[in-house]
C-alpha positions, 0 to 999 in steps of 0.5 A: 500500500502506498504512504499516506499522511494525516494532519491534526489541527490544534489549537494549544501547542500543549495539546500537540505536543501530547499527540508528539508524544503519544507519536514517540511512546506509540513506536512510530518512527523519528522523522514519521511525524513532524509539527507544522506551525505559523509560529514560531516556536524554539527547535525542540519545544513539541518534543519533536525530532531535531534532524542533524544537518551536514550542511558544513560539509558542501563549502568545506568540500567545494572549496577543497576542490576549487583550491585544487582546479585553481592550483591545477589550472594555473600550474598547468596554464604556466608550464604549458606556455613557459613565458620567463620573464628576467630569469624569474621562474615559470611559477609565479605563486604569487600571480597563482594566489589571487585565481586560487583565491578567487575559485577557492571562494566561488566552488565553496558558494556553489557548493554551498547553494547545492548544499542548501537545496540537497539538505532542505530536501528539494523539490519535495515530489511526495508532499503530504497533507496541509491546511491553511489554517496553520498560518492562521494561527492552528497547529498542525501535527502530521504523520506519514503512514504504510498502512491503514492499520497504523493511520487508524491508530494514527488518528486514535492518538491525534483525536485523544490528543485533542485535536479540532479536526483530522485530515487525511491525503 
């Protein structure tokens, strides 16, 4: 069976936190349920799972790749087309520094943008259920389940926690 989403709408944060506790205690997999709200609450205020991001790796990897490419580009160009000027060495480090800096920064910035898109899980090809009243102040608790029995259990947890409405995808 295909995955389906349920959303429970709550007026009070305590009720939404109770629903999250119900899913934690009910054996639901971390990451299969989440809180949607238009009001800024501190991370973890509802007891939700805070995923660990790996965004810091992208700029570091991009900078290393950019620096390496810059060294090969500048050194390769100076060796392929040697221009001896006044007996100075063919490989001029000071002339290479500008190119190395610029390519390091360029590759780091591009890798950061790619990392942001990757870590944000964009584009979301399978969006779950949503209610526009969340932007008007309600709190939504979304759960994604695999089968009908889990869906019925999830609906019971949401209703028991005080959901004013439960919607299915």
